[in-house]
C-alpha positions as CSV (number, residue, x, y, z in Angstrom):
1,X,46.7,11.5,62.5
2,X,47.0,9.7,58.5
3,X,48.3,11.1,55.7
4,X,44.7,10.2,54.0
5,X,42.5,11.9,56.6
6,X,44.6,15.3,57.1
7,X,43.9,14.9,52.8
8,X,40.8,14.3,52.8
9,X,39.3,16.8,55.4
10,X,41.5,19.4,53.4
11,X,39.7,18.6,50.4
12,X,36.3,19.2,52.2
13,X,37.2,22.3,53.2
14,X,36.6,23.4,50.0
15,X,33.7,21.6,48.5
16,X,32.5,23.8,45.9
17,X,36.0,24.0,44.5
18,X,36.0,20.4,45.3
19,X,33.1,19.7,43.8
20,X,33.5,21.2,40.5
21,X,36.9,19.5,39.8
22,X,35.7,15.7,40.6
23,X,32.3,16.6,38.4
24,X,34.5,17.7,35.7
25,X,36.7,14.8,35.3
26,X,33.6,12.3,35.8
27,X,31.7,14.4,32.8
28,X,34.9,13.4,30.0
29,X,35.1,9.9,32.0
30,X,31.6,9.3,31.2
31,X,31.3,10.4,27.5
32,X,34.7,8.3,26.8
33,X,33.2,5.3,29.2
34,X,29.4,5.3,26.9
35,X,32.3,5.2,23.9
36,X,34.0,2.5,24.6
37,X,31.3,0.1,25.6
38,X,28.9,1.2,23.0
39,X,32.0,0.6,20.1
40,X,32.6,-2.5,21.8
41,X,29.0,-3.4,21.3
42,X,28.6,-2.8,17.6
43,X,31.8,-4.3,17.1
44,X,31.1,-7.0,18.5
45,X,28.1,-7.4,16.8
46,X,28.9,-6.6,13.7
47,X,31.2,-9.5,13.5
48,X,29.4,-12.2,15.6
49,X,26.6,-11.4,13.1
50,X,28.3,-11.6,9.6
51,X,30.7,-14.3,11.0
52,X,31.0,-17.2,7.9
53,X,29.2,-15.0,5.5
54,X,31.3,-13.5,2.4
55,X,28.7,-11.9,0.4
56,X,25.0,-10.8,0.1
57,X,23.8,-10.8,-2.8
58,X,20.0,-8.8,-3.5
59,X,18.7,-6.5,-5.1
60,X,20.4,-3.4,-6.8
61,X,20.2,-0.2,-4.4
62,X,22.9,0.3,-2.0
63,X,25.3,-1.8,-0.8
64,X,26.0,-1.1,3.1
65,X,21.8,-0.6,3.2
66,X,21.9,-4.2,1.6
67,X,24.1,-5.4,4.0
68,X,22.1,-3.8,6.7
69,X,18.7,-5.2,6.5
70,X,20.2,-8.9,5.3
71,X,22.9,-9.3,8.2
72,X,21.9,-7.0,10.7
73,X,18.0,-6.5,10.7
74,X,18.2,-3.3,11.4
75,X,16.9,-1.0,7.5
76,X,14.5,-1.9,4.8
77,X,15.7,-4.5,2.3
78,X,16.6,-2.7,-1.3
79,X,13.7,-4.8,-3.1
80,X,13.0,-8.2,-3.7
81,X,15.2,-10.5,-6.4
82,X,13.6,-13.2,-8.6
83,X,13.9,-16.8,-7.3
84,X,14.7,-18.2,-10.5
85,X,17.9,-15.5,-10.5
86,X,18.3,-16.9,-6.6
87,X,18.3,-20.5,-7.7
88,X,21.1,-20.2,-10.8
89,X,23.4,-18.3,-8.3
90,X,22.9,-21.3,-5.9
91,X,24.1,-23.9,-7.8
92,X,27.0,-21.8,-9.4
93,X,30.2,-23.8,-9.0
94,X,31.8,-20.7,-6.5
95,X,29.0,-21.1,-4.3
96,X,29.5,-23.2,-1.1
97,X,26.0,-22.6,0.6
98,X,23.5,-20.6,-0.5
99,X,20.8,-19.5,2.7
100,X,18.2,-17.2,1.2
101,X,15.9,-14.6,2.8
102,X,12.3,-13.3,2.7
103,X,11.5,-10.3,4.5
104,X,8.7,-8.5,5.3
105,X,7.0,-8.9,8.2
106,X,7.3,-8.5,11.9
107,X,5.4,-9.8,15.0
108,X,5.4,-6.7,17.7
109,X,8.6,-4.9,15.9
110,X,10.7,-8.3,15.8
111,X,11.1,-9.4,12.2
112,X,10.0,-12.7,10.3
113,X,12.7,-14.1,8.7
114,X,11.9,-17.1,6.0
115,X,14.5,-19.4,5.1
116,X,15.8,-22.8,5.0
117,X,17.6,-25.5,6.7
118,X,21.4,-24.2,5.8
119,X,20.5,-21.0,7.9
120,X,20.3,-23.5,11.0
121,X,24.1,-24.9,9.6
122,X,25.2,-21.5,8.7
123,X,24.7,-19.9,12.6
124,X,25.1,-23.2,13.9
125,X,22.0,-22.4,15.3
126,X,20.7,-24.9,18.9
127,X,17.3,-25.8,20.3
128,X,16.7,-24.7,23.8
129,X,13.1,-26.3,23.9
130,X,10.8,-27.7,21.1
131,X,12.1,-28.2,17.7
132,X,13.4,-26.2,14.7
133,X,10.5,-24.7,11.9
134,X,9.5,-28.2,9.4
135,X,5.6,-27.0,8.1
136,X,4.7,-24.3,6.5
137,X,3.1,-21.5,9.1
138,X,5.5,-23.2,12.1
139,X,8.1,-21.1,13.5
140,X,11.3,-21.1,15.6
141,X,12.0,-18.0,18.1
142,X,14.9,-16.5,19.8
143,X,15.7,-16.6,23.0
144,X,14.9,-12.3,23.4
145,X,12.1,-13.1,21.4
146,X,10.3,-15.6,23.5
147,X,11.4,-13.5,26.7
148,X,10.0,-10.2,25.3
149,X,7.3,-11.7,24.0
150,X,6.5,-14.0,26.6
151,X,6.1,-16.3,24.0
152,X,6.4,-20.2,24.7
153,X,6.0,-23.8,21.9
154,X,3.3,-24.5,21.1
155,X,1.6,-20.6,21.3
156,X,0.2,-18.7,18.2
157,X,0.8,-15.4,17.0
158,X,-0.4,-13.3,14.0
159,X,1.7,-11.6,11.5
160,X,1.4,-8.1,10.6
161,X,2.7,-6.7,7.3
162,X,6.6,-4.8,7.1
163,X,9.0,-4.5,9.2
164,X,8.3,-2.5,12.2
165,X,4.7,-1.3,13.0
166,X,2.1,-4.4,14.2
167,X,-1.3,-2.4,12.4
168,X,-1.9,-4.6,8.9
169,X,-2.2,-8.2,10.3
170,X,-2.0,-11.4,8.5
171,X,-5.3,-12.7,10.6
172,X,-6.0,-15.4,8.1
173,X,-2.6,-17.7,9.1
174,X,-1.3,-17.8,12.5
175,X,2.3,-19.2,13.1
176,X,2.6,-21.6,16.1
177,X,6.2,-21.7,17.4
178,X,7.3,-25.1,17.4
179,X,10.1,-24.3,19.5
180,X,13.0,-21.4,20.9
181,X,16.3,-21.1,20.1
182,X,19.5,-21.1,23.0
183,X,20.9,-18.3,23.2
184,X,23.3,-17.8,20.5
185,X,24.6,-14.2,21.3
186,X,24.1,-12.5,17.9
187,X,20.9,-11.3,15.9
188,X,19.1,-14.7,15.8
189,X,18.4,-14.4,19.3
190,X,15.6,-11.3,18.6
191,X,14.6,-13.3,15.2
192,X,11.4,-15.1,14.1
193,X,12.3,-17.8,11.5
194,X,9.7,-19.9,9.7
195,X,10.0,-21.0,5.8
196,X,9.8,-19.1,2.9
197,X,6.7,-20.7,1.5
198,X,5.4,-19.2,5.0
199,X,6.1,-15.7,4.2
200,X,4.8,-16.1,0.4
201,X,1.3,-17.6,2.0
202,X,1.6,-14.1,3.8
203,X,1.3,-11.7,0.8
204,X,-1.5,-13.9,-1.4
205,X,-4.5,-14.7,-1.0
206,X,-3.7,-18.5,-1.4
207,X,-1.0,-20.0,-2.7
208,X,-2.3,-24.0,-4.1
209,X,-1.1,-26.7,-6.3
210,X,-3.1,-28.6,-8.9
211,X,-5.0,-30.5,-6.0
212,X,-6.3,-27.3,-4.2
213,X,-3.7,-27.6,-1.2
214,X,-1.0,-25.6,-0.4
215,X,2.2,-26.8,-1.4
216,X,5.4,-27.8,0.4
217,X,8.5,-26.1,0.1
218,X,11.5,-29.0,0.9
219,X,13.8,-27.1,3.0
220,X,16.9,-28.2,2.4
221,X,17.2,-25.8,-0.2
222,X,15.6,-23.3,-1.5
223,X,12.5,-23.8,-3.4
224,X,13.9,-25.3,-6.9
225,X,12.7,-22.8,-9.8
226,X,8.8,-24.4,-11.6
227,X,6.4,-22.9,-13.9
228,X,4.5,-22.2,-10.9
229,X,7.1,-20.6,-8.7
230,X,7.7,-18.1,-12.5
231,X,6.4,-14.8,-10.2
232,X,8.1,-16.0,-6.3
233,X,11.0,-14.0,-5.4
234,X,12.9,-13.5,-1.8
235,X,14.5,-10.6,-0.5
236,X,18.3,-11.9,-0.8
237,X,21.1,-14.8,-0.6
238,X,23.2,-15.2,2.1
239,X,26.6,-16.5,0.0
240,X,30.2,-19.2,1.1
241,X,32.2,-19.3,-1.3
242,X,34.1,-22.5,-2.1
243,X,37.0,-21.5,-3.0
244,X,39.9,-18.5,-2.6
245,X,39.0,-18.0,-6.5
246,X,35.1,-17.2,-5.7
247,X,36.3,-14.3,-4.2
248,X,38.0,-12.4,-7.1
249,X,35.2,-13.8,-10.0
250,X,32.0,-14.2,-7.9
251,X,31.2,-10.5,-7.2
252,X,31.7,-9.3,-10.5
253,X,30.1,-12.2,-12.5
254,X,26.5,-10.3,-10.7
255,X,26.7,-7.1,-10.5
256,X,28.2,-7.3,-14.3
257,X,26.7,-10.6,-15.5
258,X,22.7,-10.0,-13.7
259,X,20.3,-7.6,-12.7
260,X,21.3,-8.2,-8.7
261,X,24.2,-6.6,-6.3
262,X,26.4,-8.3,-4.7
263,X,27.8,-6.7,-1.2
264,X,30.4,-7.5,0.9
265,X,29.3,-8.1,4.5
266,X,33.6,-7.2,5.5
267,X,34.1,-3.9,3.1
268,X,30.6,-2.5,4.0
269,X,31.4,-3.1,7.6
270,X,34.6,-1.1,7.1
271,X,33.1,1.6,5.7
272,X,30.2,1.7,8.2
273,X,32.5,2.0,11.0
274,X,35.0,5.2,9.2
275,X,31.8,6.7,8.6
276,X,30.8,6.1,12.6
277,X,34.7,6.9,13.7
278,X,34.7,10.5,12.4
279,X,31.9,11.5,15.2
280,X,33.2,8.9,17.8
281,X,36.6,10.5,17.5
282,X,36.2,14.2,18.1
283,X,33.6,13.1,21.0
284,X,37.1,10.8,22.5
285,X,39.1,14.3,21.5
286,X,36.5,16.6,23.5
287,X,36.4,13.6,26.3
288,X,40.1,14.0,26.6
289,X,40.0,18.0,26.4
290,X,37.5,18.3,29.4
291,X,39.9,15.5,30.9
292,X,42.8,18.2,30.6
293,X,40.9,21.0,31.8
294,X,40.1,19.2,35.1
295,X,43.9,18.2,35.9
296,X,44.7,21.7,35.5
297,X,41.7,22.8,37.4
298,X,42.8,20.3,40.0
299,X,46.4,21.7,39.7
300,X,45.3,25.0,40.3
301,X,43.2,24.2,43.4
302,X,46.1,22.7,45.2
303,X,48.2,25.0,43.8
304,X,46.0,28.1,45.7
305,X,45.8,25.3,49.2
306,X,49.4,24.9,49.3
307,X,49.9,28.8,49.9
308,X,46.5,28.8,52.0
309,X,47.8,25.8,54.1
310,X,51.4,26.3,53.7
311,X,51.4,28.1,58.0
312,X,49.4,24.5,59.1
313,X,52.2,22.3,56.8
314,X,55.3,24.3,58.8
315,X,53.6,23.0,62.3
316,X,53.2,20.1,61.2
317,X,56.7,20.1,60.1
318,X,57.6,21.3,63.7
319,X,55.2,19.2,65.4
320,X,57.6,15.7,63.7
321,X,56.1,15.4,60.8
322,X,58.1,14.8,57.6
323,X,58.8,16.1,54.4
324,X,58.0,12.8,52.6
325,X,54.6,13.2,54.4
326,X,54.0,16.2,53.3
327,X,54.6,15.5,49.5
328,X,52.3,12.3,50.0
329,X,48.9,14.4,51.6
330,X,49.3,16.9,48.8
331,X,49.8,13.6,46.4
332,X,46.8,12.0,48.0
333,X,44.4,14.9,47.6
334,X,45.1,15.2,44.2
335,X,45.0,11.5,43.8
336,X,40.8,11.8,45.4
337,X,39.6,14.1,43.7
338,X,40.6,12.5,40.1
339,X,39.7,8.6,41.6
340,X,36.5,9.9,42.9
341,X,35.8,12.3,39.6
342,X,37.1,8.7,37.7
343,X,34.5,6.0,39.6
344,X,31.6,8.7,39.4
345,X,32.4,9.3,36.0
346,X,32.6,5.2,34.7
347,X,29.3,5.0,37.0
348,X,28.2,7.6,34.9
349,X,28.6,6.7,31.5
350,X,27.2,3.0,32.6
351,X,23.7,4.3,33.8
352,X,23.2,6.8,30.7
353,X,23.5,3.7,28.3
354,X,21.2,1.8,30.4
355,X,19.0,4.7,29.6
356,X,19.9,5.1,25.6
357,X,19.2,1.3,25.4
358,X,16.0,1.5,27.1
359,X,14.9,4.1,24.3
360,X,16.2,2.3,21.3
361,X,13.6,1.1,19.2
362,X,15.8,-1.8,17.3
363,X,16.4,-5.1,19.1
364,X,19.1,-5.9,16.6
365,X,21.3,-2.5,17.5
366,X,20.5,-2.6,21.5
367,X,22.9,-1.5,23.7
368,X,23.4,-2.2,27.2
369,X,25.3,-0.8,30.2
370,X,25.2,-3.9,32.2
371,X,29.0,-4.9,31.1
372,X,32.0,-3.9,32.1
373,X,35.5,-4.1,29.7
374,X,38.6,-4.2,30.5
375,X,39.3,-0.9,28.7
376,X,37.5,0.5,31.6
377,X,40.5,-0.5,33.4
378,X,43.0,2.1,31.8
379,X,40.1,5.0,32.8
380,X,41.0,4.5,36.3
381,X,44.6,4.5,35.6
382,X,44.4,7.5,33.3
383,X,42.6,8.7,36.8
384,X,45.8,8.1,38.8
385,X,47.9,9.5,35.7
386,X,45.7,12.9,35.8
387,X,45.9,12.6,39.9
388,X,49.9,12.3,40.3
389,X,50.4,15.2,36.9
390,X,48.3,17.6,38.4
391,X,49.5,17.5,42.4
392,X,53.0,16.5,40.8
393,X,54.7,20.1,41.4
394,X,52.4,21.4,44.8
395,X,53.9,18.2,46.4
396,X,57.2,19.6,45.2
397,X,56.2,22.4,46.9
398,X,55.1,21.1,49.9
399,X,58.5,19.4,50.6
400,X,61.0,21.9,49.8
401,X,58.9,24.4,51.5
402,X,61.4,26.7,54.2
403,X,59.9,25.9,57.3
404,X,61.6,29.0,59.3
405,X,60.8,31.3,56.5
406,X,57.1,29.9,56.7
407,X,57.0,30.7,60.6
408,X,58.8,33.9,60.4
409,X,55.9,35.5,58.1
410,X,53.1,34.2,60.3
């Protein structure tokens, strides 16, 4: 009979203790799997969404809130800023590109973002079908929006006031889907994009020029400040610097010389990770502690099992089994327990993240358990290490066992 079959039968001769060991290892591995998957996805989302954005300018308030609302779209804006001030900043010598954002509406929880063609260049957007928004009340939607909301080119929908609820509908004006974006792998997959004039139109009775027609807004730049736009506001500006000198000069100029505030995505993302990191580190150490307890439990289980089966092992030696075979049998028992627990834990971690994602309200921060990352290989290696660590001493005792003494006692 092979060592593997002997080890398997030995394990199932004590199902309660073996099952407890497997569940302890699975619990610790499951927590580590969730933390690995969540932290990897969050970091990836933060990097992808803030790529090429050097600074965000918005209303005074929390810098982190400004970043979360203007780049990740998972918080409420700090307020609005005057269009006049936005235009002045966009033409500053330190600024290479300024992308305006006008927020305030949603469609079934999907945020409607008023912006211009700079947004297309900033994120390198490409179309899957249709065209980019060009006129008022035209919208180009992300690929996930098209799938989840069952929208296609030519369809119409009504936006609602607010960023999460679909109650206060703007029934006087319907958006028309002009195009659908190709998958981008960033926040734009879950956005509805339109021009700024459309967002303004939703929040007022009329927006008419002297001839009684809606004023068209150029898509190539922020709507220029004019007397009729004196009271217009936008939510924020996404800034790209023109030169390294801008990093030092421009934020200070905004914070000290205007009533606006600037926030660095890199600094605020680091701050966010530092806040999250405390809890993540605590859970990681908790999971590692559980796995160490499991390793000790496997060791005790194998040690006691060795005492109970010493006579059986001695008989195996008399029937021709070598010391090495007994050593391998005990090592295999530890490995089977820990590897089984590790696989169960990884599977449970993925399943738990799928459940968490199902109940997440924000599509921008949505996680998934349907991916596998290379770091999970280290969990399997950790399972192997725990199995060897827990079984090495019992295996050495089996290797050094005195057959004559054991048979004489029995």
